[in-house]
Each structure stands twice: as structure tokens, then as C-alpha cells.
C-alpha positions as a LaTeX table, in Angstrom:
\begin{tabular}{lrrr}
\hline
Residue & $x$ (\AA) & $y$ (\AA) & $z$ (\AA) \\
\hline
Met1 & $-0.36$ & $-199.19$ & 186.21 \\
Gly2 & 1.80 & $-197.21$ & 188.06 \\
Leu3 & 3.71 & $-193.64$ & 187.36 \\
Leu4 & 6.78 & $-195.09$ & 186.28 \\
Gln5 & 5.37 & $-197.97$ & 184.02 \\
Thr6 & 3.15 & $-195.06$ & 182.49 \\
Ala7 & 6.43 & $-193.27$ & 181.64 \\
Met8 & 7.97 & $-196.18$ & 180.06 \\
Ala9 & 5.06 & $-197.31$ & 178.44 \\
Ser10 & 4.55 & $-193.77$ & 176.50 \\
Thr11 & 6.74 & $-193.79$ & 173.00 \\
Pro12 & 8.73 & $-191.12$ & 171.65 \\
Val13 & 8.06 & $-188.60$ & 168.47 \\
Trp14 & 10.87 & $-188.62$ & 166.14 \\
Phe15 & 12.47 & $-185.21$ & 164.63 \\
Gly16 & 15.16 & $-185.32$ & 162.08 \\
Ser17 & 16.18 & $-187.38$ & 159.36 \\
Gln18 & 16.45 & $-191.06$ & 159.79 \\
Asn19 & 19.98 & $-191.32$ & 158.32 \\
Ala20 & 21.45 & $-188.86$ & 160.63 \\
Pro21 & 24.28 & $-190.22$ & 162.35 \\
Arg22 & 23.68 & $-189.38$ & 165.87 \\
Thr23 & 20.51 & $-189.42$ & 167.71 \\
Leu24 & 19.37 & $-187.42$ & 170.84 \\
His25 & 16.89 & $-188.85$ & 173.41 \\
Ile26 & 14.81 & $-185.81$ & 175.44 \\
Asn27 & 12.90 & $-186.62$ & 178.29 \\
Ser28 & 10.23 & $-183.57$ & 179.02 \\
Ala29 & 7.33 & $-182.76$ & 180.85 \\
Ile30 & 6.80 & $-179.64$ & 178.17 \\
Asp31 & 3.48 & $-180.13$ & 176.25 \\
Leu32 & 4.76 & $-181.58$ & 172.23 \\
Asn33 & 2.63 & $-178.79$ & 170.89 \\
Ser34 & 4.56 & $-175.62$ & 172.86 \\
Phe35 & 8.02 & $-177.60$ & 172.02 \\
Glu36 & 7.73 & $-179.25$ & 168.58 \\
Pro37 & 8.22 & $-176.13$ & 166.64 \\
Met38 & 11.84 & $-175.48$ & 168.48 \\
Leu39 & 12.36 & $-179.54$ & 167.78 \\
Lys40 & 12.29 & $-179.48$ & 164.11 \\
Ala41 & 14.24 & $-175.90$ & 164.02 \\
Phe42 & 17.01 & $-177.68$ & 166.15 \\
Val43 & 17.02 & $-180.46$ & 163.71 \\
Ala44 & 17.04 & $-178.28$ & 160.81 \\
Gln45 & 19.97 & $-176.55$ & 161.54 \\
Tyr46 & 21.89 & $-179.88$ & 162.77 \\
Pro47 & 20.91 & $-182.20$ & 160.26 \\
Glu48 & 23.53 & $-184.88$ & 161.81 \\
Ile49 & 21.33 & $-185.04$ & 165.05 \\
Arg50 & 18.25 & $-187.43$ & 165.07 \\
Val51 & 15.76 & $-186.22$ & 168.23 \\
Ala52 & 13.67 & $-188.54$ & 169.90 \\
Tyr53 & 11.14 & $-186.66$ & 172.25 \\
Gln54 & 9.25 & $-188.20$ & 175.31 \\
Asp55 & 6.76 & $-185.81$ & 177.08 \\
Ile56 & 6.26 & $-187.13$ & 180.49 \\
Asn57 & 4.65 & $-186.06$ & 183.82 \\
Thr58 & 6.49 & $-183.99$ & 185.77 \\
Leu59 & 6.74 & $-186.66$ & 188.60 \\
Glu60 & 6.50 & $-189.36$ & 186.02 \\
Leu61 & 9.80 & $-188.02$ & 184.79 \\
Tyr62 & 11.38 & $-187.58$ & 188.07 \\
Tyr63 & 10.91 & $-191.60$ & 189.05 \\
Gln64 & 12.27 & $-192.64$ & 185.15 \\
Thr65 & 15.55 & $-190.66$ & 185.57 \\
Ile66 & 16.19 & $-192.34$ & 188.76 \\
Asn67 & 15.22 & $-196.12$ & 187.82 \\
Glu68 & 17.70 & $-195.40$ & 184.95 \\
Lys69 & 20.57 & $-193.76$ & 186.56 \\
Gln70 & 23.08 & $-196.53$ & 185.93 \\
Lys71 & 21.97 & $-196.51$ & 181.96 \\
Pro72 & 19.84 & $-193.84$ & 181.03 \\
Met73 & 18.13 & $-193.53$ & 177.63 \\
Ala74 & 17.43 & $-189.98$ & 177.34 \\
Ser75 & 21.01 & $-187.27$ & 177.37 \\
Leu76 & 18.51 & $-184.09$ & 178.55 \\
Val77 & 16.00 & $-184.31$ & 180.97 \\
Ile78 & 13.49 & $-181.30$ & 181.13 \\
Ser79 & 11.11 & $-180.42$ & 183.52 \\
Ser80 & 9.18 & $-177.23$ & 185.11 \\
Ala81 & 9.18 & $-179.08$ & 188.54 \\
Met82 & 11.83 & $-177.21$ & 189.52 \\
Asp83 & 12.51 & $-178.72$ & 193.06 \\
Leu84 & 12.84 & $-182.73$ & 191.78 \\
Gln85 & 15.41 & $-181.41$ & 189.12 \\
Leu86 & 17.33 & $-179.90$ & 192.03 \\
Lys87 & 16.80 & $-183.05$ & 194.11 \\
Leu88 & 17.91 & $-185.21$ & 190.94 \\
Val89 & 21.00 & $-182.93$ & 190.95 \\
Asn90 & 21.63 & $-183.07$ & 194.84 \\
Asp91 & 21.06 & $-186.71$ & 195.03 \\
Gly92 & 24.21 & $-186.72$ & 192.34 \\
Tyr93 & 21.78 & $-188.02$ & 188.78 \\
Ala94 & 23.20 & $-185.36$ & 186.82 \\
Gln95 & 26.59 & $-183.79$ & 185.41 \\
Thr96 & 28.08 & $-180.71$ & 185.31 \\
Tyr97 & 27.97 & $-179.19$ & 181.69 \\
Gln98 & 29.49 & $-175.63$ & 181.10 \\
Ser99 & 29.21 & $-173.78$ & 177.51 \\
Ala100 & 29.57 & $-170.02$ & 176.96 \\
Phe101 & 25.62 & $-169.65$ & 176.75 \\
Thr102 & 25.74 & $-171.75$ & 180.36 \\
Glu103 & 28.34 & $-169.14$ & 181.20 \\
Arg104 & 26.21 & $-165.80$ & 180.49 \\
Leu105 & 23.54 & $-167.52$ & 182.63 \\
Pro106 & 22.82 & $-165.52$ & 185.83 \\
Asp107 & 23.89 & $-167.38$ & 189.09 \\
His108 & 20.15 & $-167.52$ & 189.93 \\
Phe109 & 19.08 & $-169.15$ & 186.81 \\
Lys110 & 21.51 & $-172.31$ & 187.29 \\
Trp111 & 22.53 & $-174.37$ & 190.16 \\
Arg112 & 25.89 & $-176.27$ & 190.54 \\
Asn113 & 26.31 & $-175.90$ & 186.33 \\
Gln114 & 24.29 & $-179.37$ & 186.35 \\
Val115 & 20.74 & $-177.46$ & 186.27 \\
Phe116 & 19.90 & $-174.85$ & 184.12 \\
Ala117 & 16.64 & $-172.65$ & 183.38 \\
Phe118 & 15.61 & $-171.63$ & 179.93 \\
Ser119 & 12.17 & $-169.96$ & 180.59 \\
Leu120 & 10.46 & $-168.09$ & 182.97 \\
Glu121 & 6.63 & $-167.99$ & 183.20 \\
Pro122 & 3.82 & $-166.91$ & 185.35 \\
Ile123 & 1.55 & $-169.11$ & 187.22 \\
Val124 & $-2.29$ & $-167.78$ & 186.29 \\
Met125 & $-6.05$ & $-168.31$ & 186.60 \\
Leu126 & $-7.62$ & $-169.29$ & 183.34 \\
Ala127 & $-11.13$ & $-168.67$ & 183.62 \\
Asn128 & $-14.12$ & $-169.22$ & 180.89 \\
Lys129 & $-15.96$ & $-165.73$ & 180.97 \\
Gln130 & $-19.47$ & $-167.19$ & 179.62 \\
Ala131 & $-19.43$ & $-169.58$ & 182.49 \\
Phe132 & $-18.04$ & $-167.37$ & 185.61 \\
Pro133 & $-20.85$ & $-166.06$ & 187.28 \\
Gly134 & $-20.21$ & $-162.21$ & 188.61 \\
Pro135 & $-17.07$ & $-160.38$ & 187.84 \\
Leu136 & $-13.70$ & $-162.15$ & 187.12 \\
Pro137 & $-11.13$ & $-162.46$ & 189.76 \\
Glu138 & $-8.26$ & $-160.13$ & 190.20 \\
Asp139 & $-7.02$ & $-161.95$ & 193.27 \\
Arg140 & $-7.27$ & $-164.50$ & 195.31 \\
Gln141 & $-9.03$ & $-162.70$ & 197.76 \\
Ala142 & $-11.78$ & $-161.65$ & 194.94 \\
Leu143 & $-11.82$ & $-165.59$ & 194.06 \\
Leu144 & $-12.77$ & $-166.30$ & 197.99 \\
Gln145 & $-15.67$ & $-163.89$ & 197.67 \\
Thr146 & $-17.08$ & $-165.54$ & 194.16 \\
Ile147 & $-16.83$ & $-168.93$ & 195.71 \\
Arg148 & $-18.75$ & $-167.36$ & 198.94 \\
Gln149 & $-21.41$ & $-165.38$ & 197.15 \\
His150 & $-22.25$ & $-167.71$ & 193.88 \\
Glu151 & $-21.68$ & $-171.55$ & 195.67 \\
Ala152 & $-23.89$ & $-173.25$ & 193.51 \\
Gln153 & $-22.65$ & $-171.98$ & 190.47 \\
Val154 & $-18.74$ & $-172.72$ & 191.63 \\
Thr155 & $-19.12$ & $-176.00$ & 193.31 \\
Gly156 & $-17.20$ & $-178.98$ & 191.31 \\
Arg157 & $-16.03$ & $-176.47$ & 188.77 \\
Ile158 & $-12.33$ & $-174.96$ & 189.93 \\
Gly159 & $-9.71$ & $-176.81$ & 189.09 \\
Thr160 & $-6.54$ & $-177.33$ & 189.74 \\
Tyr161 & $-3.28$ & $-179.78$ & 190.21 \\
Asp162 & $-3.43$ & $-182.92$ & 192.15 \\
Ile163 & $-0.37$ & $-182.60$ & 194.28 \\
Arg164 & $-0.02$ & $-186.43$ & 194.71 \\
Lys165 & 0.09 & $-187.19$ & 191.28 \\
Ser166 & 2.00 & $-183.88$ & 190.00 \\
Gly167 & 5.25 & $-182.82$ & 190.62 \\
Val168 & 5.10 & $-179.29$ & 189.72 \\
Gly169 & 1.34 & $-179.17$ & 191.37 \\
Tyr170 & 3.15 & $-179.91$ & 194.79 \\
Leu171 & 5.97 & $-177.60$ & 194.15 \\
Leu172 & 3.22 & $-174.69$ & 193.40 \\
Ala173 & 1.33 & $-175.96$ & 196.36 \\
Ser174 & 3.94 & $-175.62$ & 198.50 \\
Gln175 & 5.12 & $-172.04$ & 197.54 \\
Asp176 & 1.32 & $-170.67$ & 197.47 \\
Ala177 & 1.71 & $-171.68$ & 201.48 \\
Arg178 & 5.27 & $-170.06$ & 201.78 \\
Gln179 & 4.08 & $-166.80$ & 199.94 \\
Ala180 & 1.28 & $-166.42$ & 202.13 \\
Asp181 & 0.18 & $-168.95$ & 204.64 \\
Ala182 & $-3.64$ & $-167.33$ & 205.74 \\
Thr183 & $-4.28$ & $-166.87$ & 202.51 \\
Trp184 & $-3.34$ & $-170.17$ & 201.03 \\
Gly185 & $-5.40$ & $-171.79$ & 204.21 \\
Arg186 & $-8.51$ & $-170.44$ & 203.65 \\
Leu187 & $-8.28$ & $-170.60$ & 199.63 \\
Leu188 & $-7.80$ & $-174.61$ & 200.62 \\
Glu189 & $-10.87$ & $-174.22$ & 202.91 \\
Ala190 & $-13.04$ & $-172.90$ & 200.36 \\
Phe191 & $-11.59$ & $-175.40$ & 197.54 \\
Gly192 & $-12.50$ & $-178.68$ & 199.92 \\
Ser193 & $-16.15$ & $-177.54$ & 200.81 \\
His194 & $-16.87$ & $-176.77$ & 197.20 \\
Asp195 & $-15.95$ & $-179.86$ & 195.75 \\
Ile196 & $-12.50$ & $-178.97$ & 193.91 \\
Gln197 & $-11.65$ & $-180.96$ & 191.19 \\
Thr198 & $-7.97$ & $-182.06$ & 191.17 \\
Tyr199 & $-6.08$ & $-183.43$ & 187.70 \\
Cys200 & $-2.26$ & $-184.73$ & 186.62 \\
Cys201 & $-2.30$ & $-182.23$ & 184.07 \\
Thr202 & $-2.43$ & $-178.90$ & 182.76 \\
His203 & $-3.89$ & $-179.57$ & 179.70 \\
Glu204 & $-6.71$ & $-181.77$ & 181.11 \\
Ile205 & $-7.57$ & $-178.83$ & 183.68 \\
Ile206 & $-7.64$ & $-176.23$ & 180.32 \\
Asp207 & $-9.85$ & $-178.27$ & 178.24 \\
Asp208 & $-12.84$ & $-178.67$ & 180.96 \\
Val209 & $-12.47$ & $-174.49$ & 181.28 \\
Ala210 & $-12.82$ & $-174.48$ & 177.95 \\
Ser211 & $-15.98$ & $-176.61$ & 177.72 \\
Gly212 & $-17.42$ & $-174.74$ & 181.07 \\
Lys213 & $-17.24$ & $-177.99$ & 183.02 \\
Leu214 & $-15.10$ & $-176.17$ & 185.05 \\
Val215 & $-15.36$ & $-172.07$ & 185.32 \\
Leu216 & $-11.94$ & $-171.76$ & 186.73 \\
Gly217 & $-8.65$ & $-173.59$ & 186.92 \\
Tyr218 & $-6.13$ & $-172.49$ & 189.58 \\
Asn219 & $-2.27$ & $-172.26$ & 189.53 \\
Leu220 & $-1.72$ & $-173.12$ & 186.05 \\
Leu221 & 1.37 & $-172.38$ & 183.51 \\
Gly222 & 1.14 & $-169.28$ & 182.04 \\
Ser223 & 2.24 & $-170.28$ & 178.19 \\
Tyr224 & $-0.33$ & $-173.34$ & 178.30 \\
Ala225 & $-2.77$ & $-171.15$ & 179.46 \\
Leu226 & $-2.04$ & $-168.25$ & 176.63 \\
Gln227 & $-1.88$ & $-170.55$ & 174.23 \\
Arg228 & $-5.63$ & $-171.30$ & 174.48 \\
Val229 & $-6.76$ & $-167.68$ & 175.11 \\
Arg230 & $-5.06$ & $-167.04$ & 171.74 \\
Asp231 & $-7.48$ & $-169.14$ & 170.02 \\
Asp232 & $-10.60$ & $-169.20$ & 172.53 \\
Ala233 & $-12.47$ & $-165.88$ & 172.74 \\
Arg234 & $-14.27$ & $-167.39$ & 175.49 \\
Leu235 & $-11.11$ & $-167.78$ & 177.78 \\
Lys236 & $-9.48$ & $-165.11$ & 179.97 \\
Met237 & $-5.88$ & $-165.60$ & 181.53 \\
Ile238 & $-5.50$ & $-163.99$ & 185.27 \\
Leu239 & $-1.81$ & $-162.69$ & 186.58 \\
Pro240 & $-3.33$ & $-162.48$ & 190.10 \\
Lys241 & $-2.70$ & $-159.05$ & 191.18 \\
Asp242 & $-1.80$ & $-159.97$ & 195.15 \\
Tyr243 & 0.99 & $-162.23$ & 193.58 \\
Thr244 & 2.13 & $-163.89$ & 190.71 \\
Leu245 & 4.43 & $-166.65$ & 191.08 \\
Met246 & 6.77 & $-167.53$ & 188.69 \\
Leu247 & 8.41 & $-170.15$ & 187.58 \\
Met248 & 11.58 & $-171.70$ & 185.34 \\
Arg249 & 11.65 & $-174.49$ & 183.17 \\
Val250 & 15.19 & $-176.16$ & 183.68 \\
Ala251 & 17.29 & $-178.99$ & 182.17 \\
Leu252 & 19.58 & $-180.83$ & 183.18 \\
Ile253 & 22.12 & $-183.51$ & 181.63 \\
Pro254 & 21.96 & $-187.40$ & 183.57 \\
Lys255 & 25.16 & $-188.55$ & 185.04 \\
Arg256 & 25.61 & $-190.69$ & 182.42 \\
Ala257 & 23.91 & $-189.59$ & 179.62 \\
Pro258 & 24.94 & $-191.74$ & 176.26 \\
Asn259 & 24.89 & $-188.29$ & 173.98 \\
Leu260 & 26.47 & $-185.32$ & 176.30 \\
Glu261 & 27.49 & $-183.54$ & 173.33 \\
Asp262 & 24.51 & $-183.22$ & 171.20 \\
Ala263 & 22.66 & $-182.72$ & 174.67 \\
Gly264 & 24.77 & $-179.61$ & 175.56 \\
Thr265 & 24.23 & $-178.29$ & 171.84 \\
Phe266 & 20.30 & $-178.41$ & 172.42 \\
Leu267 & 20.59 & $-176.97$ & 175.52 \\
Asp268 & 22.58 & $-174.23$ & 173.80 \\
Phe269 & 20.02 & $-173.84$ & 171.29 \\
Leu270 & 17.40 & $-172.98$ & 173.75 \\
Leu271 & 19.47 & $-170.47$ & 175.47 \\
Ser272 & 20.46 & $-168.79$ & 172.42 \\
Gly273 & 19.47 & $-165.78$ & 170.95 \\
Lys274 & 17.64 & $-167.34$ & 168.41 \\
Gly275 & 15.92 & $-170.07$ & 170.74 \\
Gln276 & 14.87 & $-167.34$ & 173.01 \\
Arg277 & 13.45 & $-165.35$ & 170.49 \\
Met278 & 11.65 & $-168.33$ & 168.47 \\
Met279 & 9.97 & $-169.31$ & 172.46 \\
Gln280 & 8.50 & $-165.71$ & 172.14 \\
Thr281 & 7.86 & $-164.74$ & 168.90 \\
Gln282 & 5.93 & $-168.02$ & 167.98 \\
Gly283 & 4.21 & $-168.18$ & 171.57 \\
Leu284 & 5.52 & $-170.97$ & 172.26 \\
Leu285 & 6.82 & $-170.07$ & 175.79 \\
Phe286 & 7.79 & $-167.34$ & 178.09 \\
Pro287 & 11.85 & $-167.00$ & 177.47 \\
Leu288 & 14.50 & $-165.86$ & 179.99 \\
Tyr289 & 15.55 & $-162.97$ & 178.00 \\
Pro290 & 12.51 & $-161.30$ & 176.48 \\
Ala291 & 12.65 & $-158.86$ & 173.45 \\
Glu292 & 10.59 & $-156.09$ & 173.94 \\
Asn293 & 10.69 & $-155.14$ & 169.95 \\
Val294 & 8.35 & $-157.74$ & 168.69 \\
Val295 & 4.94 & $-157.54$ & 167.66 \\
Asp296 & 3.36 & $-159.45$ & 169.99 \\
Glu297 & 4.02 & $-158.25$ & 173.21 \\
Arg298 & 1.87 & $-161.25$ & 175.25 \\
Tyr299 & 4.79 & $-163.49$ & 176.02 \\
Leu300 & 6.14 & $-160.44$ & 177.97 \\
Val301 & 4.76 & $-160.83$ & 181.44 \\
Asn302 & 3.23 & $-157.63$ & 182.57 \\
Ala303 & 2.31 & $-159.02$ & 186.16 \\
Pro304 & $-0.43$ & $-155.91$ & 187.58 \\
Gly305 & 1.33 & $-156.54$ & 191.02 \\
Pro306 & 4.03 & $-158.24$ & 192.66 \\
Thr307 & 6.11 & $-161.63$ & 191.47 \\
Gly308 & 7.45 & $-164.34$ & 193.41 \\
Val309 & 9.95 & $-165.72$ & 191.36 \\
Ile310 & 10.48 & $-169.43$ & 192.58 \\
Glu311 & 14.26 & $-169.46$ & 193.63 \\
Leu312 & 16.87 & $-171.96$ & 192.28 \\
Asp313 & 18.06 & $-172.35$ & 195.31 \\
Gln314 & 18.92 & $-175.52$ & 198.44 \\
Gln315 & 15.77 & $-173.97$ & 199.67 \\
Leu316 & 13.49 & $-176.30$ & 197.13 \\
Leu317 & 14.75 & $-179.22$ & 198.51 \\
Val318 & 13.58 & $-178.36$ & 202.22 \\
Gly319 & 10.12 & $-178.85$ & 200.77 \\
Arg320 & 10.88 & $-182.18$ & 199.33 \\
Asp321 & 12.00 & $-183.65$ & 202.59 \\
Tyr322 & 10.15 & $-186.84$ & 203.14 \\
Ala323 & 8.13 & $-186.19$ & 206.12 \\
Lys324 & 7.65 & $-182.99$ & 205.41 \\
Gln325 & 6.30 & $-183.72$ & 201.74 \\
Arg326 & 3.91 & $-186.78$ & 203.53 \\
Arg327 & 2.52 & $-184.24$ & 206.48 \\
Phe328 & 2.04 & $-181.20$ & 203.39 \\
Ile329 & 0.09 & $-184.03$ & 201.16 \\
Lys330 & $-1.97$ & $-185.17$ & 204.31 \\
Asn331 & $-2.93$ & $-181.52$ & 205.39 \\
Trp332 & $-4.28$ & $-181.05$ & 201.53 \\
Glu333 & $-6.07$ & $-184.09$ & 201.23 \\
Ile334 & $-7.99$ & $-183.33$ & 204.55 \\
Ala335 & $-8.31$ & $-179.28$ & 203.69 \\
Leu336 & $-9.74$ & $-180.82$ & 200.13 \\
Glu337 & $-11.71$ & $-183.47$ & 201.96 \\
Leu338 & $-10.21$ & $-186.50$ & 200.11 \\
Asn339 & $-9.54$ & $-190.00$ & 200.78 \\
Ser340 & $-5.73$ & $-190.89$ & 200.34 \\
Asp341 & $-7.21$ & $-193.35$ & 197.84 \\
Asp342 & $-8.98$ & $-190.87$ & 195.86 \\
\hline
\end{tabular}
């Protein structure tokens, strides 16, 4: 089954009253576990709206949005694959939306008034403290050193995204290559010679780190990692001190969305003080506007070194040029010693 067929085969989860006069369909790459409290709070505040929420992989989400251009089912599309969302806007698949909440957004958190950030989170490593050989790595150089010194213990036991199947995985790999080309090359070589395991989705990597099948997951979304760390003492989330990538979760309204008004209302809810505080205080996502006077400050990003915020701008489209994308993936496959049909 292809990406698009997989996405269309999944069924939405419903929130709100069956008697609500209006329905809002949301297609999103946010795990339902992280978003369900937001959806319940929204329908409680707006009982006249019933929400159908469909959780879809970032790459599947992109293709489904394209496929539904003429008659979209969803009125709001949410993804962590910022570059794919930007490409949808650039290729004419989104429409303009403006409100008091979007107007207050700084320019670097929106583009063309058609794609909007509402969450900004770190990209992390996640280690199993019991299974990891030697000291936990504080940065990529330390990870390379561990791989060299403990080859037997780490071979086949480091996991990351399959950039051919994960839109956000491709984005993060391409950003790593931009941030530190030499380090990225050595890391890829080490991963390839030590049988790195590749995955489509964050939760699968985290599950295998928790079980000890993997000793470490590389380039994971911080909100998902932190949720598991809170409940599992075996796990340690690491913000690399050489640099920590920062990624925005962004939303757009498709060009011919059937329910523009309620899509805008939901977007405004995410950007509101209530929505932002709820993300943080309930440990769901890292908000754009974190409050510093909350009891649990783990959802404040305190990176030990420099951060590299992935900018929501035209530069992201360069990495999605088809020829450059194919070349990057091919070089990635060669470095990781993967076959094209793996």
C-alpha cells in the first residue's frame, strides 16, 4: 500500500457532540496522545463544532493535501515538516487567513499569511540509560566517540528517521547537513558502518529505545521524547550542546477548505494564551510563547549550547527541489549502506 493509500485508509477520531451543527476536519501529523487534550478543550469551548481528527505521517499528509486540491476533506492541515508545508503554500494549495492572533505573530513565525507556527520545539537524542555503553553523549562528537569505542554494543542499536518515508526526517537531516557538514558526514559514515535502524515515525523509535532494542534515538521531536522521559526513569533526553535544532509545528488552511471559519477559530485557539499555556502546563508541546512562572519548567527550552532555529522562509524550498532532494537521498542511502528499495 502506497503512502497516499495508507493515509486515506486511516479513519478519523471524533470529538464533540454528534448534534453539533458544524464539523471541522483536521489532518495532522501530531500524535493523538499529544493533541487529544487540546481537541477536547476546543470542543468544550466551542460546543457548536464537532472535530474529526486524522493523524497522518508527514509525507503522507503532504501527498493527501495535493490529491485533495480540488475538493479537500480537511479544513486545517498541521505538520512538523515545515518545508513540505511551505511548498504547499508556494505551489498554491493554501489560502490566506488573518486574525488578531495571526497578526500578533512575529514575521518569522508565519509566511505569506498562509502558514503559521504555533509550537517551537527542540530536536533531541533519546538514550536508554541502562543499555547505553559508557557515559551518555552530550553532543554529536561524543556520540561518534561512543560508536568508535563500543562498536559491539551499539551496532544495530541506534535509530533515526528513514528520510525516504518521513517528511520531518528529511527536513532534519538536510538541516543537519547545513549546520555542520563535516560532523554530519562523519556521523552518517558511523551510522552506516554500524547498521543504523531507520523508522518512519517517532513513537516507534522511542518504543525501541525504551525496550532496550535501541540504545539511542537520533533527531527526535522533543515533545514526544519528554513525554516518555517523564514516565520512564530508564530514559534520558539529550539536547546536544554543539547545537540543538529548533523546529516549528505549522498549520495551513487548504485552498478550497469546506469550513474556513472554524479552521481559523481552531488556529486562533492554538495561538491564544489559553492554548499556549495548556501545551506547556499539560506537557503536550513546546509553545511559541512559554510562560516562565509555571510549576513544571521542563517545557521551557534550556539548550546547553547554541540553537539552530529552522527558519520559516524561502530557503526551505531549496531543499525540496526535486533534483537536489533525489541527490541528497541517494547520498544518504550510500552513506548508510542502504539499498534504494529498503
